[in-house]
C-alpha positions, 0 to 999 in steps of 0.5 A: 689373584682377583677375587682369591682369598689370601691368608697371610700369617704374620704381620711383620713390617718386612713381609706380612703387612706390606704383602697384605696391602699389595695383595688388596690394592686395585689391580690385584684385588685379592681378599686378604686376611692378616693373621697374627699371634692374637688371631683366633682359630687360624686353622679355620681361616687358612682352611678357607683360603685359596692361598696361604702365605706363611711368614710367622717365624715358627718351624712347621707352624702350617700343617696339612690339616690347616689347608684345603686340598688344592690351596697354594702355600707360599712359605717365607719362613726361615727356621733352623730345624733340630738337625741343623737344616733350614726349614720353613714355617710350613711343614713341606713334607706333610703339605706337598701331597695336599696342596696344588703348589708350595714353595720350598725352604730353602730355595723358594722365596729367598732366591726370588727376593735376592733377584728382585733386590738386585733388579731394584738396585739396577733400576735405582742406578739407572734412574740416578744416572739419568737424573745426573747425566 
């Protein structure tokens, strides 16, 4: 991601803020724009991005007209649609033909999050065992 422009939509302490810090740290070196509820013209910012991370908690907030062709969209949102199904912050069906890659909801970021939580739990147990034993 070195040199890539990443727009993170949402400044929560769970996803948006930590992710923006990770992406901008040395070794990753992305150029990060963090958008929030008071940001002006979010669509102009997302249209300039190589990668858009949608973590705002609003059903289908990110639309096809808000991204440039070939961009990558990472949808972190989990919202209940009117029909009861889970859907993301990105309008997957509208974005799919425009972007080069997009994570689905459900089944995209969530399973990876669970995998990494389990990995970190195992690592912590190993560290504790080595420290005690």
